[in-house]
DRENVEXMI-477421 format. One record per residue (C-alpha): residue number from 1; residue in three letters; chain; x, y, z. Coordinates in steps of 0.02 Angstrom, whole numbers, plus 32768, in hexadecimal, padded with zeros to 4 digits. Each point is the difference from the previous one (the first is absolute). Layout:
# residues N
    nr   rest   kette     px     py     pz
   NUM    ALA       A      X      Y      Z
...
//
This chain:
# residues 154
    nr   rest   kette     px     py     pz
     1    UNK       A   C7A6   8A93   2A1F
     2    UNK       A   8035   801B   7F4F
     3    UNK       A   8041   80AE   7FDD
     4    UNK       A   800E   8032   80B0
     5    UNK       A   80A0   8050   803A
     6    UNK       A   8048   7FD7   80A9
     7    UNK       A   8097   803B   805C
     8    UNK       A   8082   7FA3   8062
     9    UNK       A   7F87   7FDA   8093
    10    UNK       A   7F7C   7FC0   7F89
    11    UNK       A   7F8B   808E   8025
    12    UNK       A   7FAF   805B   7F6B
    13    UNK       A   8022   80AA   8045
    14    UNK       A   80BB   7FEE   8008
    15    UNK       A   8015   803A   7F4A
    16    UNK       A   7F95   8098   801E
    17    UNK       A   8069   802B   8098
    18    UNK       A   80A3   7FE4   7FA3
    19    UNK       A   7FC4   806E   7F6D
    20    UNK       A   7FCD   808B   807A
    21    UNK       A   80AE   7FF1   8054
    22    UNK       A   8058   8010   7F56
    23    UNK       A   7F91   808F   7FD3
    24    UNK       A   802E   805C   80A1
    25    UNK       A   80B9   7FE3   7FE0
    26    UNK       A   7FF0   8041   7F51
    27    UNK       A   7F9D   8099   8033
    28    UNK       A   807A   8026   8091
    29    UNK       A   809C   7FF7   7F8C
    30    UNK       A   7FA8   8077   7F82
    31    UNK       A   7FCA   806E   8092
    32    UNK       A   80B2   8002   8048
    33    UNK       A   804D   8039   7F59
    34    UNK       A   7F7B   8081   7FD7
    35    UNK       A   7FDB   8054   80AA
    36    UNK       A   8023   7F96   8095
    37    UNK       A   80B6   802C   8017
    38    UNK       A   7FDE   80BA   7FEE
    39    UNK       A   7F70   8004   8076
    40    UNK       A   8063   7F99   807F
    41    UNK       A   808D   8080   7FF3
    42    UNK       A   7F86   808B   8028
    43    UNK       A   7FBF   7FA3   8099
    44    UNK       A   80B2   7FDB   8036
    45    UNK       A   8030   80B6   7FF1
    46    UNK       A   7F66   802F   8065
    47    UNK       A   8034   7F80   8084
    48    UNK       A   80B2   8039   8006
    49    UNK       A   7FC2   80B5   8019
    50    UNK       A   7F95   7FC3   8094
    51    UNK       A   8096   7FA3   8047
    52    UNK       A   8077   8097   7FEB
    53    UNK       A   7F7E   8061   8065
    54    UNK       A   8014   7F7A   808D
    55    UNK       A   8014   808B   8080
    56    UNK       A   7F45   8015   7FE9
    57    UNK       A   7FC9   7F5A   8049
    58    UNK       A   7F5A   8015   7FA8
    59    UNK       A   8050   7FDF   7F54
    60    UNK       A   8043   7F50   8025
    61    UNK       A   7F59   7FA9   7FDB
    62    UNK       A   7FF3   805D   7F5D
    63    UNK       A   80AA   7FC0   7FC7
    64    UNK       A   7FD2   7F4E   802F
    65    UNK       A   7F5D   8010   7F9F
    66    UNK       A   8057   804D   7F69
    67    UNK       A   8077   7F6F   7FF7
    68    UNK       A   7F72   7F84   8017
    69    UNK       A   7FA3   804D   7F6E
    70    UNK       A   80A3   8004   7F97
    71    UNK       A   8006   7F48   800D
    72    UNK       A   7F49   7FF5   7FD0
    73    UNK       A   8019   806C   7F66
    74    UNK       A   808F   7F98   7FC4
    75    UNK       A   7F94   7F5E   7FF1
    76    UNK       A   7F48   8031   801B
    77    UNK       A   7FA5   7F72   7FA0
    78    UNK       A   7FD3   7F74   8071
    79    UNK       A   7FEE   8073   8099
    80    UNK       A   7F78   8075   803B
    81    UNK       A   7FE1   8084   8086
    82    UNK       A   7F9A   7FDD   809C
    83    UNK       A   7FCB   8080   8086
    84    UNK       A   8030   7FDA   80B5
    85    UNK       A   7F66   8016   8066
    86    UNK       A   8068   8021   809D
    87    UNK       A   8055   8099   7FC2
    88    UNK       A   7FCF   8098   8069
    89    UNK       A   800E   80BA   800C
    90    UNK       A   80BD   8000   7FEF
    91    UNK       A   7FEE   7FAF   7F56
    92    UNK       A   7F83   8082   7FCE
    93    UNK       A   806D   8094   8032
    94    UNK       A   809A   7FAD   7FAE
    95    UNK       A   7FA2   7FE7   7F5E
    96    UNK       A   7FC9   80B6   7FFE
    97    UNK       A   80B8   8035   8016
    98    UNK       A   8037   7F80   7F78
    99    UNK       A   7F81   8044   7F86
   100    UNK       A   803F   80B6   8019
   101    UNK       A   80B6   7FD4   7FEF
   102    UNK       A   8015   7F65   7F8E
   103    UNK       A   7F56   7FB0   7FD5
   104    UNK       A   7FB7   8074   7F84
   105    UNK       A   809E   8005   7F97
   106    UNK       A   800D   7F40   7FFA
   107    UNK       A   7F46   7FED   7FDD
   108    UNK       A   800D   807E   7F74
   109    UNK       A   8097   7F99   7FB9
   110    UNK       A   7F97   7F63   8006
   111    UNK       A   7F6E   805A   7FAA
   112    UNK       A   8070   8048   7F76
   113    UNK       A   805C   7F5C   7FE5
   114    UNK       A   7F5F   7F9B   8001
   115    UNK       A   7FAE   8073   7F7F
   116    UNK       A   809C   7FF2   7F8D
   117    UNK       A   8004   7F42   8010
   118    UNK       A   7F44   7FF3   7FD9
   119    UNK       A   8024   804B   7F4F
   120    UNK       A   803F   7F5A   7FCB
   121    UNK       A   7FA7   7F55   7FFD
   122    UNK       A   808C   7FA7   805E
   123    UNK       A   800C   8091   807C
   124    UNK       A   7F49   7FFB   8034
   125    UNK       A   801F   7F83   808E
   126    UNK       A   8096   805C   8038
   127    UNK       A   7FA1   80A8   8000
   128    UNK       A   7F75   7FB1   8066
   129    UNK       A   8084   7FC2   807D
   130    UNK       A   8043   80B0   800E
   131    UNK       A   7F4F   803C   8027
   132    UNK       A   7FED   7F72   8082
   133    UNK       A   809D   8040   805D
   134    UNK       A   7FBF   80B7   800B
   135    UNK       A   7FA2   7FE0   80A3
   136    UNK       A   809A   7FB8   805D
   137    UNK       A   8069   8091   7FBA
   138    UNK       A   7F8C   8078   804F
   139    UNK       A   7FE2   7FA9   80A8
   140    UNK       A   808C   7F81   8021
   141    UNK       A   7FE8   7FF0   80BA
   142    UNK       A   7F7A   7F8A   8040
   143    UNK       A   800D   7F8D   7F69
   144    UNK       A   805D   7F5F   7FDB
   145    UNK       A   8036   7FA8   7F5F
   146    UNK       A   7FBE   7F50   7FF7
   147    UNK       A   8015   7F75   7F7D
   148    UNK       A   7F72   7FF1   7F84
   149    UNK       A   7FCF   7F6A   7FA4
   150    UNK       A   7FC0   805E   7F6A
   151    UNK       A   8063   804C   7F70
   152    UNK       A   7FB2   80AB   8023
   153    UNK       A   7FF0   8017   80BA
   154    UNK       A   7F79   8072   8045
//
């Protein structure tokens, strides 16, 4: 076919996948510089506080969740959040405690940062990514971070 672009495997969709991959890397680098590192530090501090309170056995899952989210906010494009249907009442109680102690502050930081980023054209996808992270910052237990094949995960 004339004018048809194919990748290394000869499939037509390889160039689209490569372009999406490059776009994810570019967005992740811009994200990392503008807000990713700062948000990851906030989650790491929350995780460290949970680990310092290790004598309260209940805070250990919060620390693990905080560090998992810290890794996610460093490089969010190309990954998305998925609910675990098997999470039970312990997850619900833990999420309520998380919201009270850490969640609302982190969600507010994402809201504020997202609003600021949406003021510029190049910052709009980054602001939307901040808004996408708000649910996991509020209720981190009972969710998992999975790879996404789209530039902007759901």
